[in-house]
Legacy VTK file of the C-alpha trace (Angstrom):
# vtk DataFile Version 3.0
C-alpha trace
ASCII
DATASET POLYDATA
POINTS 356 float
15.124 -13.046 31.318
12.708 -15.919 30.681
11.792 -17.935 33.766
11.748 -15.031 36.230
8.591 -15.285 38.367
6.568 -12.546 40.063
4.524 -12.957 43.239
1.462 -14.206 41.356
3.412 -16.764 39.371
2.806 -15.061 35.979
5.958 -15.836 34.046
7.389 -14.495 30.849
7.479 -18.051 29.509
3.759 -18.483 30.135
2.897 -15.242 28.375
5.129 -15.825 25.364
4.043 -19.454 25.132
0.422 -18.326 24.947
1.179 -15.663 22.366
3.111 -18.173 20.274
-0.217 -19.872 19.540
-1.580 -16.704 17.896
-1.162 -16.930 14.126
-0.763 -13.847 11.928
-3.605 -14.414 9.431
-1.740 -13.224 6.330
1.757 -14.545 7.065
0.582 -17.843 8.633
3.236 -17.835 11.343
2.894 -17.068 15.026
3.400 -13.578 16.449
6.425 -14.542 18.547
8.297 -16.198 15.682
7.575 -13.186 13.505
9.035 -10.870 16.187
5.744 -8.995 16.346
5.582 -9.032 20.167
7.562 -6.112 21.560
8.045 -4.340 24.909
6.483 -7.051 27.067
5.999 -5.906 30.676
4.516 -7.959 33.538
3.424 -6.003 36.626
1.760 -8.117 39.278
-0.727 -10.148 37.289
-1.167 -7.488 34.592
0.444 -7.828 31.167
1.285 -5.054 28.696
2.889 -5.492 25.290
3.015 -4.049 21.787
2.087 -5.866 18.586
4.404 -4.607 15.866
2.487 -4.800 12.595
4.061 -5.064 9.156
1.818 -2.211 7.979
-0.210 0.438 9.813
-2.988 -0.385 7.324
-3.331 -3.957 8.598
-6.839 -5.207 7.724
-6.833 -8.003 10.348
-5.777 -6.047 13.419
-9.054 -6.820 15.206
-8.670 -10.553 14.716
-5.117 -10.532 16.054
-6.214 -8.641 19.164
-9.124 -10.988 19.794
-6.917 -14.060 19.311
-4.184 -12.664 21.582
-6.667 -11.894 24.363
-8.238 -15.335 24.037
-4.835 -17.040 24.225
-3.727 -15.048 27.268
-7.020 -15.726 29.026
-5.823 -19.338 29.318
-2.818 -18.292 31.456
-3.658 -19.042 35.120
-3.864 -15.900 37.239
-3.751 -13.466 34.300
-5.005 -9.978 35.116
-5.513 -6.914 32.949
-4.225 -7.245 29.389
-3.106 -4.043 27.624
-2.235 -4.285 23.947
-0.509 -1.399 22.193
0.097 -1.125 18.466
2.946 0.010 16.270
4.078 -0.715 12.726
7.370 -1.252 10.952
6.833 -1.642 7.219
9.399 -4.131 5.869
11.472 -3.115 2.877
11.006 -5.169 -0.241
14.035 -7.219 -1.232
13.446 -5.872 -4.742
14.286 -2.306 -3.691
17.877 -2.246 -4.928
18.224 0.954 -6.946
20.758 3.663 -7.651
18.393 6.596 -7.176
19.607 7.584 -3.722
16.084 7.155 -2.340
14.529 5.048 0.408
11.312 3.574 -0.886
10.429 0.550 1.239
7.830 -0.604 -1.250
6.831 0.613 -4.716
3.384 -0.190 -6.091
2.348 0.461 -9.687
-1.288 1.201 -10.495
-1.926 0.282 -14.115
-4.603 -0.311 -16.719
-4.650 -1.737 -20.199
-6.664 1.193 -21.537
-7.575 4.770 -20.651
-10.804 5.879 -19.043
-11.069 3.205 -16.360
-10.334 5.583 -13.469
-6.773 4.438 -12.837
-5.518 7.831 -11.600
-8.550 8.184 -9.334
-7.772 4.778 -7.847
-4.074 5.655 -7.381
-4.923 8.930 -5.611
-7.493 7.385 -3.279
-5.277 4.413 -2.436
-2.367 6.729 -1.598
-4.549 8.936 0.596
-6.109 5.874 2.251
-2.692 4.473 3.195
-1.666 7.858 4.595
-4.876 7.966 6.644
-3.810 4.654 8.209
-0.534 6.229 9.332
1.854 5.152 6.565
4.470 7.396 4.953
3.256 7.617 1.383
4.472 9.149 -1.858
2.622 9.336 -5.175
4.437 9.571 -8.492
2.332 10.759 -11.416
4.177 8.776 -14.087
1.474 9.452 -16.648
3.875 11.921 -18.244
1.743 12.591 -21.320
-1.524 13.136 -19.420
-0.716 14.157 -15.841
-3.728 15.039 -13.681
-2.816 14.009 -10.120
-2.285 17.640 -8.953
-5.881 18.513 -9.896
-7.187 15.480 -8.005
-5.064 16.372 -4.961
-6.097 20.031 -4.999
-2.616 21.543 -5.417
-1.657 23.913 -8.232
2.110 24.122 -7.689
4.891 22.485 -5.769
7.223 24.228 -3.286
10.444 25.859 -4.512
13.477 23.562 -4.816
16.044 23.215 -2.068
19.643 22.024 -2.298
19.235 21.162 -5.977
16.306 18.888 -5.233
12.677 19.318 -6.162
10.410 19.417 -3.115
7.278 17.340 -3.627
3.880 18.872 -3.117
1.931 17.481 -0.174
-1.782 17.039 0.381
-3.821 14.786 2.672
-0.581 13.414 4.117
0.749 12.281 0.729
3.890 13.631 -0.950
3.520 13.749 -4.719
5.188 14.942 -7.887
3.891 15.334 -11.439
4.997 16.589 -14.821
1.950 18.875 -14.586
4.034 21.044 -12.237
6.864 21.324 -14.755
5.191 21.919 -18.111
2.630 24.540 -19.247
-0.885 23.058 -19.161
-1.528 23.880 -22.840
1.746 22.348 -24.080
1.499 18.771 -25.398
4.319 16.420 -24.425
5.003 14.246 -27.440
7.702 12.091 -25.910
8.843 8.523 -26.439
11.876 6.427 -25.616
14.876 8.271 -24.157
12.976 11.489 -23.332
10.286 9.598 -21.429
12.922 7.506 -19.642
14.803 10.646 -18.602
11.668 12.382 -17.329
10.578 9.458 -15.154
14.067 9.032 -13.755
14.223 12.729 -12.894
10.898 12.575 -11.055
12.276 9.699 -8.995
15.891 10.705 -8.379
15.796 14.515 -8.257
13.022 14.828 -5.666
13.491 15.067 -1.889
11.055 12.272 -1.107
12.419 11.335 2.288
11.871 7.811 3.564
8.600 6.304 2.343
6.781 3.153 3.365
4.958 3.127 0.035
5.539 4.882 -3.261
2.385 4.601 -5.371
3.085 5.010 -9.083
0.245 6.117 -11.362
1.268 4.693 -14.733
-0.078 5.817 -18.112
-2.600 3.455 -19.718
-1.440 0.769 -22.068
1.766 -1.240 -22.292
4.297 1.230 -23.642
7.599 2.863 -22.794
6.651 4.057 -19.307
6.038 0.542 -17.959
9.349 -0.709 -19.333
11.209 2.374 -18.114
9.855 2.127 -14.585
10.682 -1.566 -14.285
14.249 -0.810 -15.445
14.802 2.175 -13.135
12.982 1.036 -10.012
12.191 -2.625 -9.360
8.544 -2.734 -8.348
7.189 -4.540 -5.299
4.088 -5.318 -7.328
1.389 -3.992 -9.633
-2.342 -3.403 -9.280
-4.357 -3.891 -12.465
-7.493 -1.719 -12.766
-10.370 -2.722 -15.027
-13.980 -1.753 -15.600
-16.677 -4.422 -15.212
-17.050 -5.056 -18.970
-15.260 -7.927 -20.700
-13.800 -5.592 -23.342
-12.053 -3.622 -20.565
-10.856 -6.839 -18.925
-9.305 -7.950 -22.219
-7.220 -4.764 -22.270
-6.350 -5.204 -18.594
-5.102 -8.706 -19.379
-2.535 -7.279 -21.802
-1.285 -5.013 -19.043
-1.051 -7.946 -16.665
0.944 -9.982 -19.157
3.327 -7.052 -19.634
4.156 -7.041 -15.934
4.645 -10.792 -15.952
7.231 -10.429 -18.719
8.943 -7.704 -16.700
9.042 -10.017 -13.641
6.794 -7.724 -11.597
4.459 -9.533 -9.158
0.733 -8.917 -9.673
-0.753 -7.770 -6.363
-4.257 -8.168 -7.714
-7.078 -6.975 -9.943
-9.413 -4.142 -8.966
-12.805 -3.557 -10.608
-13.726 0.131 -10.861
-17.067 1.772 -11.746
-18.967 -1.337 -10.721
-22.771 -1.168 -10.719
-25.904 -0.791 -12.793
-24.455 1.187 -15.699
-21.494 -1.066 -16.515
-22.564 -4.178 -14.636
-20.217 -6.310 -12.554
-18.075 -9.392 -12.850
-15.247 -8.847 -15.323
-12.740 -8.102 -12.547
-13.373 -11.231 -10.464
-13.420 -13.373 -13.609
-10.116 -11.948 -14.841
-8.513 -12.573 -11.460
-9.879 -16.117 -11.253
-8.926 -17.023 -14.816
-5.305 -16.044 -14.243
-4.967 -17.126 -10.604
-4.312 -13.701 -9.091
-6.075 -12.036 -6.178
-9.248 -10.031 -6.686
-8.828 -6.912 -4.538
-12.436 -5.727 -4.670
-14.959 -3.583 -6.519
-15.393 0.180 -6.297
-19.013 1.145 -7.041
-19.965 3.887 -9.451
-20.462 7.117 -7.471
-20.809 10.626 -8.910
-18.976 11.991 -5.875
-15.799 10.272 -7.059
-15.827 12.431 -10.192
-16.910 15.549 -8.295
-14.154 15.062 -5.722
-11.552 14.475 -8.409
-12.446 17.716 -10.155
-12.470 19.644 -6.872
-9.244 18.213 -5.457
-10.995 16.298 -2.657
-10.646 12.515 -3.018
-13.782 10.652 -2.013
-12.073 8.947 0.947
-11.694 12.470 2.387
-14.796 14.234 1.057
-17.281 11.400 1.686
-15.552 8.968 4.062
-18.789 7.173 4.992
-19.801 6.412 1.409
-19.804 2.876 0.017
-17.119 3.797 -2.511
-14.825 5.292 0.146
-15.248 2.238 2.370
-14.379 -0.020 -0.574
-11.273 1.991 -1.422
-10.004 2.029 2.160
-10.528 -1.719 2.503
-8.717 -2.306 -0.789
-5.824 -0.138 0.452
-5.568 -2.295 3.590
-5.639 -5.463 1.502
-2.928 -4.120 -0.802
-0.715 -3.226 2.168
-1.187 -6.687 3.660
-0.421 -8.423 0.370
2.733 -6.347 -0.116
3.874 -7.397 3.368
3.280 -11.037 2.447
5.290 -10.642 -0.759
8.112 -9.000 1.173
8.300 -11.442 4.064
7.382 -14.673 2.280
10.990 -15.791 1.839
12.451 -14.267 4.972
13.261 -16.644 7.820
15.530 -14.653 10.141
13.670 -12.894 12.932
15.018 -11.156 16.045
13.923 -12.812 19.304
11.142 -11.253 21.379
12.099 -7.954 23.023
11.492 -7.586 26.753
11.455 -4.621 29.151
12.220 -4.943 32.819
LINES 1 357
356 0 1 2 3 4 5 6 7 8 9 10 11 12 13 14 15 16 17 18 19 20 21 22 23 24 25 26 27 28 29 30 31 32 33 34 35 36 37 38 39 40 41 42 43 44 45 46 47 48 49 50 51 52 53 54 55 56 57 58 59 60 61 62 63 64 65 66 67 68 69 70 71 72 73 74 75 76 77 78 79 80 81 82 83 84 85 86 87 88 89 90 91 92 93 94 95 96 97 98 99 100 101 102 103 104 105 106 107 108 109 110 111 112 113 114 115 116 117 118 119 120 121 122 123 124 125 126 127 128 129 130 131 132 133 134 135 136 137 138 139 140 141 142 143 144 145 146 147 148 149 150 151 152 153 154 155 156 157 158 159 160 161 162 163 164 165 166 167 168 169 170 171 172 173 174 175 176 177 178 179 180 181 182 183 184 185 186 187 188 189 190 191 192 193 194 195 196 197 198 199 200 201 202 203 204 205 206 207 208 209 210 211 212 213 214 215 216 217 218 219 220 221 222 223 224 225 226 227 228 229 230 231 232 233 234 235 236 237 238 239 240 241 242 243 244 245 246 247 248 249 250 251 252 253 254 255 256 257 258 259 260 261 262 263 264 265 266 267 268 269 270 271 272 273 274 275 276 277 278 279 280 281 282 283 284 285 286 287 288 289 290 291 292 293 294 295 296 297 298 299 300 301 302 303 304 305 306 307 308 309 310 311 312 313 314 315 316 317 318 319 320 321 322 323 324 325 326 327 328 329 330 331 332 333 334 335 336 337 338 339 340 341 342 343 344 345 346 347 348 349 350 351 352 353 354 355
């Protein structure tokens, strides 16, 4: 196909050569080599093509478009340039499991201690990724203190079908929680085998469907749930949530070290409740001291608590707020970093796809 000329001498080689100079900012390879240029059509002097992203939540989409247009502007005789967008989330090489599920990527949200807003972060990140167009599931693995259903505004899940639990769904996110399966006034005093069995059931016995991202809200600390999850379902990576105080960061560090021992990549550190009351800085310092990425700070905002109690995450209830903007940007960064982790060691790409 390459080399075929139209009447205005715009060739496929010229177009693809120009696009091969456009570098994907996160993966540091060009769009053609990464097989991100799809459905290229040349009509007269007009060019149309699709950029296939590795996540619909790509944070650098605008830069790629600007760079592609600038590169094509150097092609003599180029006319109108139409860029379409699509996404194909790559599956992590770590996703080898015997659960009978298709989770392309699994992301744990963890903290070294309770009270840092970990579940709130997990809920808002899941909803943010769904708002970007991803297929998202949320597992409330905090078996002993499940509260995701309250934050998502759903009191019960649908009836089972074909011997499978059907996950509840809200704001485009499928989710499951022990809160649906146990009376609210009944304490769950579980350890070891019982906890292992419960987490496995919530993964294997649920009709999740194919998911781009499964977000896992872990219980605080470094106990049985973390070990169980790493044994049952190899994780793409973990997000460590801390408050801005050094005492919280010290607890978060223990959580980070736990994941390192379990051979789970650290996606980054997130600082929650940042601002006047608790100050700022422990999150960036923790990330810098241990050479991991700092994902960002989420400012203290009463509407986060109000939305959690009312079942309306802040990214939905107050999308223009500073906190919502921070959470959505962090979700995009997480998606991009997971793509980098997935594709870092892959070298086989399908050649550019042409139409016509």
